[in-house]
PLY file of the C-alpha trace (Angstrom):
ply
format ascii 1.0
element vertex 189
property float x
property float y
property float z
element edge 188
property int vertex1
property int vertex2
end_header
320.53 15.28 160.27
319.43 12.64 157.86
316.46 12.95 155.45
313.11 11.78 156.14
313.18 8.60 154.09
316.17 7.57 155.61
314.73 8.04 159.26
311.45 6.14 158.09
311.53 4.27 154.60
307.72 3.87 154.77
307.66 7.76 154.43
308.77 7.29 150.66
305.55 5.78 149.63
303.75 8.87 151.08
306.11 11.26 149.30
305.97 9.20 146.01
302.18 9.43 146.37
301.93 12.98 146.72
304.36 13.42 143.82
301.88 11.31 141.63
298.91 13.59 142.90
300.77 16.64 142.07
301.25 15.24 138.70
298.03 14.22 137.98
296.62 17.54 139.00
299.04 19.50 136.82
297.78 17.38 133.90
294.28 17.63 134.64
294.82 21.57 134.66
296.42 21.52 131.09
294.20 19.17 129.90
290.82 21.48 131.07
292.83 24.19 129.30
293.20 22.36 126.05
289.22 21.36 126.26
288.14 24.93 127.09
290.32 26.51 124.06
289.00 23.73 122.03
285.44 24.49 123.07
285.92 27.97 122.13
287.45 27.29 118.73
284.31 24.97 118.15
282.06 27.74 119.21
283.89 30.35 116.67
283.65 27.70 113.95
280.14 27.38 114.36
279.39 31.24 114.36
281.70 31.43 111.30
279.81 28.54 109.67
276.51 30.25 110.30
277.71 33.78 108.83
278.82 31.96 105.89
275.50 30.01 105.34
273.67 33.30 105.91
275.76 35.15 103.42
275.09 32.46 100.73
271.44 32.66 101.48
271.33 36.42 101.10
273.35 36.10 97.69
271.17 33.29 96.62
267.84 35.25 97.71
269.10 38.38 95.46
269.98 36.33 92.45
266.52 34.38 92.92
264.64 37.58 93.28
266.14 39.04 90.34
265.15 35.86 88.42
261.49 36.20 89.57
261.44 39.78 88.21
262.70 38.45 84.92
259.96 35.63 84.72
257.19 38.34 86.12
256.16 39.27 82.27
253.17 41.50 83.52
255.31 43.25 86.34
252.56 42.37 89.14
255.09 41.60 91.80
253.92 37.97 91.75
254.47 34.72 89.56
251.49 32.67 88.18
251.81 29.18 86.45
251.61 30.83 83.04
254.82 32.52 84.00
256.67 29.86 85.37
256.16 27.80 82.13
256.98 30.72 80.00
260.04 31.21 82.29
260.94 27.69 82.01
261.12 27.66 78.22
262.65 31.22 77.86
265.05 31.75 81.02
268.06 29.47 80.65
269.02 30.06 84.35
265.85 29.32 85.86
265.37 25.87 83.82
269.08 25.11 84.79
268.21 25.69 88.51
265.18 23.14 88.14
266.80 20.69 86.17
269.65 20.71 88.90
266.80 19.57 91.24
265.79 16.95 88.78
262.64 18.86 87.77
261.56 19.30 84.10
258.37 20.86 82.32
255.92 18.43 83.47
256.79 19.05 87.04
256.07 22.68 86.99
252.27 22.47 88.19
253.42 20.25 91.31
256.10 22.55 91.71
253.86 25.63 91.66
251.46 24.18 94.14
254.40 23.15 96.40
255.50 26.90 96.34
252.18 28.39 96.63
251.79 27.97 100.31
248.93 30.16 100.87
247.04 28.72 97.95
246.58 32.06 96.10
247.17 30.90 92.98
250.27 33.29 92.73
253.69 33.23 94.17
255.21 36.41 95.28
258.92 36.86 95.10
259.51 36.40 98.96
257.23 33.12 98.90
259.19 31.79 95.91
262.59 32.58 97.33
261.98 31.03 100.72
260.42 27.76 99.12
262.98 27.37 96.40
265.79 27.70 99.18
264.07 25.16 101.25
263.73 22.79 98.59
267.28 23.56 97.17
268.53 22.87 100.67
267.04 19.68 101.16
268.58 18.32 97.83
267.91 14.67 98.02
264.41 15.29 99.68
263.08 17.58 96.92
260.80 14.83 95.70
259.75 14.09 99.38
258.90 17.97 99.76
256.80 18.09 96.79
255.01 14.59 97.82
254.28 15.99 101.11
252.83 19.17 99.88
250.87 17.28 97.38
249.38 15.00 100.30
248.33 17.92 102.37
246.53 19.47 99.04
244.76 16.23 98.38
243.87 15.88 102.13
242.30 19.34 102.31
240.46 18.46 98.97
239.01 15.37 100.35
238.03 17.20 103.52
236.12 19.66 101.46
234.55 17.26 99.19
233.46 15.41 102.39
231.92 18.38 103.89
229.97 19.02 100.52
228.68 15.32 100.52
227.91 14.94 103.74
224.38 17.19 103.72
223.68 15.46 100.22
224.00 12.02 101.36
221.94 12.78 104.91
219.12 14.11 102.75
216.76 12.72 100.20
219.35 12.04 97.76
219.84 8.53 96.73
223.14 7.32 95.21
223.91 5.19 92.21
226.98 3.02 92.38
228.64 1.59 89.34
225.23 0.97 87.65
223.76 -0.93 90.59
220.49 -0.27 92.48
220.72 3.14 94.13
222.00 3.11 98.17
220.12 4.19 100.68
216.25 4.65 101.25
214.44 8.00 100.63
213.27 9.87 103.74
209.52 10.22 104.18
208.47 13.66 105.55
0 1
1 2
2 3
3 4
4 5
5 6
6 7
7 8
8 9
9 10
10 11
11 12
12 13
13 14
14 15
15 16
16 17
17 18
18 19
19 20
20 21
21 22
22 23
23 24
24 25
25 26
26 27
27 28
28 29
29 30
30 31
31 32
32 33
33 34
34 35
35 36
36 37
37 38
38 39
39 40
40 41
41 42
42 43
43 44
44 45
45 46
46 47
47 48
48 49
49 50
50 51
51 52
52 53
53 54
54 55
55 56
56 57
57 58
58 59
59 60
60 61
61 62
62 63
63 64
64 65
65 66
66 67
67 68
68 69
69 70
70 71
71 72
72 73
73 74
74 75
75 76
76 77
77 78
78 79
79 80
80 81
81 82
82 83
83 84
84 85
85 86
86 87
87 88
88 89
89 90
90 91
91 92
92 93
93 94
94 95
95 96
96 97
97 98
98 99
99 100
100 101
101 102
102 103
103 104
104 105
105 106
106 107
107 108
108 109
109 110
110 111
111 112
112 113
113 114
114 115
115 116
116 117
117 118
118 119
119 120
120 121
121 122
122 123
123 124
124 125
125 126
126 127
127 128
128 129
129 130
130 131
131 132
132 133
133 134
134 135
135 136
136 137
137 138
138 139
139 140
140 141
141 142
142 143
143 144
144 145
145 146
146 147
147 148
148 149
149 150
150 151
151 152
152 153
153 154
154 155
155 156
156 157
157 158
158 159
159 160
160 161
161 162
162 163
163 164
164 165
165 166
166 167
167 168
168 169
169 170
170 171
171 172
172 173
173 174
174 175
175 176
176 177
177 178
178 179
179 180
180 181
181 182
182 183
183 184
184 185
185 186
186 187
187 188
Protein backbone atom coordinates (compact mmCIF):
# COMPACT_ATOMS: atom_id res chain seq x y z
CA UNK A 1 0.00 0.00 0.00
CA UNK A 2 1.11 3.52 -0.75
CA UNK A 3 0.70 6.43 1.62
CA UNK A 4 -2.32 8.73 1.25
CA UNK A 5 -0.27 11.63 -0.09
CA UNK A 6 1.27 9.32 -2.65
CA UNK A 7 -2.15 8.32 -3.93
CA UNK A 8 -3.61 11.85 -3.82
CA UNK A 9 -1.06 14.68 -3.57
CA UNK A 10 -3.83 17.24 -2.80
CA UNK A 11 -4.28 15.64 0.62
CA UNK A 12 -0.85 17.04 1.58
CA UNK A 13 -2.44 20.49 1.93
CA UNK A 14 -5.23 19.08 4.09
CA UNK A 15 -2.82 17.16 6.38
CA UNK A 16 -0.53 20.21 6.58
CA UNK A 17 -3.50 22.38 7.57
CA UNK A 18 -4.48 19.85 10.27
CA UNK A 19 -0.96 19.92 11.73
CA UNK A 20 -0.92 23.74 11.69
CA UNK A 21 -4.33 23.87 13.45
CA UNK A 22 -3.21 21.34 16.07
CA UNK A 23 -0.03 23.35 16.63
CA UNK A 24 -2.05 26.59 17.00
CA UNK A 25 -4.43 24.92 19.46
CA UNK A 26 -1.50 23.69 21.56
CA UNK A 27 0.07 27.17 21.55
CA UNK A 28 -3.30 28.66 22.51
CA UNK A 29 -3.64 26.24 25.45
CA UNK A 30 -0.10 27.01 26.64
CA UNK A 31 -0.70 30.74 26.27
CA UNK A 32 -3.96 30.57 28.24
CA UNK A 33 -2.16 28.71 31.04
CA UNK A 34 0.55 31.41 31.13
CA UNK A 35 -2.06 34.20 31.19
CA UNK A 36 -4.01 32.45 33.95
CA UNK A 37 -0.86 32.03 36.05
CA UNK A 38 0.03 35.70 35.47
CA UNK A 39 -3.45 36.84 36.51
CA UNK A 40 -3.28 34.75 39.66
CA UNK A 41 0.17 36.16 40.50
CA UNK A 42 -1.10 39.71 39.90
CA UNK A 43 -4.08 39.09 42.19
CA UNK A 44 -1.78 37.74 44.91
CA UNK A 45 0.51 40.77 44.48
CA UNK A 46 -2.49 43.07 44.85
CA UNK A 47 -3.54 41.33 48.05
CA UNK A 48 0.02 41.48 49.39
CA UNK A 49 0.28 45.18 48.60
CA UNK A 50 -3.04 45.85 50.38
CA UNK A 51 -1.86 43.89 53.44
CA UNK A 52 1.40 45.86 53.49
CA UNK A 53 -0.47 49.17 53.15
CA UNK A 54 -2.80 48.20 55.99
CA UNK A 55 0.16 47.20 58.17
CA UNK A 56 1.88 50.55 57.46
CA UNK A 57 -1.36 52.40 58.22
CA UNK A 58 -1.81 50.50 61.49
CA UNK A 59 1.78 51.24 62.55
CA UNK A 60 1.45 54.91 61.57
CA UNK A 61 -1.92 55.12 63.31
CA UNK A 62 -0.45 53.84 66.57
CA UNK A 63 2.50 56.23 66.28
CA UNK A 64 0.26 59.25 65.64
CA UNK A 65 -2.13 58.24 68.44
CA UNK A 66 0.80 58.16 70.88
CA UNK A 67 1.85 61.58 69.54
CA UNK A 68 -1.71 62.86 70.17
CA UNK A 69 -1.50 61.65 73.75
CA UNK A 70 1.76 63.57 74.18
CA UNK A 71 0.24 66.73 72.66
CA UNK A 72 -2.91 66.44 74.80
CA UNK A 73 -1.57 68.31 77.83
CA UNK A 74 -4.86 68.37 79.72
CA UNK A 75 -5.54 64.65 79.15
CA UNK A 76 -9.02 65.33 77.73
CA UNK A 77 -8.67 62.86 74.87
CA UNK A 78 -8.99 65.66 72.32
CA UNK A 79 -6.67 68.30 70.90
CA UNK A 80 -7.45 71.99 70.63
CA UNK A 81 -5.61 74.75 68.76
CA UNK A 82 -3.55 75.76 71.79
CA UNK A 83 -2.34 72.19 72.32
CA UNK A 84 -1.40 71.90 68.64
CA UNK A 85 0.57 75.17 68.80
CA UNK A 86 2.32 74.12 71.99
CA UNK A 87 3.01 70.70 70.50
CA UNK A 88 4.53 72.24 67.40
CA UNK A 89 6.97 74.14 69.59
CA UNK A 90 7.72 71.41 72.14
CA UNK A 91 7.36 68.14 70.19
CA UNK A 92 10.09 67.65 67.58
CA UNK A 93 8.41 64.57 66.08
CA UNK A 94 5.14 66.48 65.52
CA UNK A 95 6.99 69.49 64.12
CA UNK A 96 9.04 67.25 61.79
CA UNK A 97 5.91 65.46 60.58
CA UNK A 98 4.27 68.77 59.68
CA UNK A 99 7.42 70.19 58.12
CA UNK A 100 7.64 67.12 55.88
CA UNK A 101 4.25 68.22 54.55
CA UNK A 102 5.62 71.76 54.03
CA UNK A 103 3.72 73.22 56.97
CA UNK A 104 4.99 75.57 59.62
CA UNK A 105 3.63 77.41 62.67
CA UNK A 106 1.71 79.84 60.45
CA UNK A 107 -0.26 76.98 58.90
CA UNK A 108 -1.52 75.51 62.18
CA UNK A 109 -4.88 77.35 62.24
CA UNK A 110 -5.70 76.24 58.69
CA UNK A 111 -4.48 72.73 59.49
CA UNK A 112 -6.63 72.61 62.62
CA UNK A 113 -9.69 73.75 60.64
CA UNK A 114 -8.98 71.14 57.98
CA UNK A 115 -8.60 68.37 60.57
CA UNK A 116 -11.64 69.43 62.60
CA UNK A 117 -14.12 67.84 60.20
CA UNK A 118 -17.08 68.05 62.59
CA UNK A 119 -16.28 71.72 63.44
CA UNK A 120 -16.41 71.04 67.19
CA UNK A 121 -13.31 73.13 67.99
CA UNK A 122 -11.60 69.96 69.16
CA UNK A 123 -10.01 67.07 67.33
CA UNK A 124 -10.27 63.62 68.88
CA UNK A 125 -7.40 61.23 68.33
CA UNK A 126 -9.23 59.10 65.75
CA UNK A 127 -10.22 62.20 63.75
CA UNK A 128 -6.63 63.47 63.91
CA UNK A 129 -5.15 60.13 62.84
CA UNK A 130 -7.59 59.65 59.96
CA UNK A 131 -7.28 63.17 58.56
CA UNK A 132 -3.48 63.29 58.94
CA UNK A 133 -3.23 59.94 57.15
CA UNK A 134 -5.35 61.28 54.31
CA UNK A 135 -3.22 64.39 54.08
CA UNK A 136 0.04 62.46 54.26
CA UNK A 137 -1.17 60.01 51.62
CA UNK A 138 -1.95 62.89 49.29
CA UNK A 139 1.60 64.29 49.60
CA UNK A 140 1.54 66.78 46.73
CA UNK A 141 -2.15 67.50 47.23
CA UNK A 142 -1.81 68.56 50.88
CA UNK A 143 -2.28 72.22 50.00
CA UNK A 144 -5.24 71.37 47.79
CA UNK A 145 -6.77 69.44 50.71
CA UNK A 146 -6.50 72.46 53.00
CA UNK A 147 -7.82 74.81 50.31
CA UNK A 148 -10.85 72.58 49.72
CA UNK A 149 -11.60 72.44 53.44
CA UNK A 150 -11.22 76.21 53.69
CA UNK A 151 -13.49 76.80 50.68
CA UNK A 152 -16.14 74.55 52.24
CA UNK A 153 -15.80 76.44 55.52
CA UNK A 154 -16.09 79.82 53.77
CA UNK A 155 -19.12 78.59 51.80
CA UNK A 156 -20.86 77.50 54.98
CA UNK A 157 -20.07 80.82 56.67
CA UNK A 158 -21.33 82.80 53.67
CA UNK A 159 -24.56 80.82 53.61
CA UNK A 160 -25.07 81.53 57.33
CA UNK A 161 -24.30 85.22 56.80
CA UNK A 162 -26.74 85.37 53.90
CA UNK A 163 -29.43 83.75 56.04
CA UNK A 164 -28.75 86.30 58.79
CA UNK A 165 -28.80 89.33 56.48
CA UNK A 166 -31.83 88.35 54.39
CA UNK A 167 -34.43 89.24 57.09
CA UNK A 168 -32.60 92.47 57.92
CA UNK A 169 -32.53 93.61 54.30
CA UNK A 170 -36.15 92.62 53.71
CA UNK A 171 -37.35 94.70 56.66
CA UNK A 172 -37.24 98.41 57.51
CA UNK A 173 -33.47 98.50 57.57
CA UNK A 174 -31.68 100.87 55.24
CA UNK A 175 -28.12 99.94 54.33
CA UNK A 176 -25.41 102.57 53.79
CA UNK A 177 -22.68 101.47 51.38
CA UNK A 178 -19.32 103.25 51.32
CA UNK A 179 -20.60 106.61 52.60
CA UNK A 180 -23.25 106.86 49.87
CA UNK A 181 -26.92 107.40 50.35
CA UNK A 182 -28.78 104.50 52.00
CA UNK A 183 -29.93 101.77 49.65
CA UNK A 184 -33.55 100.73 49.64
CA UNK A 185 -36.61 102.59 50.77
CA UNK A 186 -38.13 102.22 54.23
CA UNK A 187 -41.38 100.26 54.26
CA UNK A 188 -44.58 101.97 55.44
CA UNK A 189 -46.83 99.95 57.67
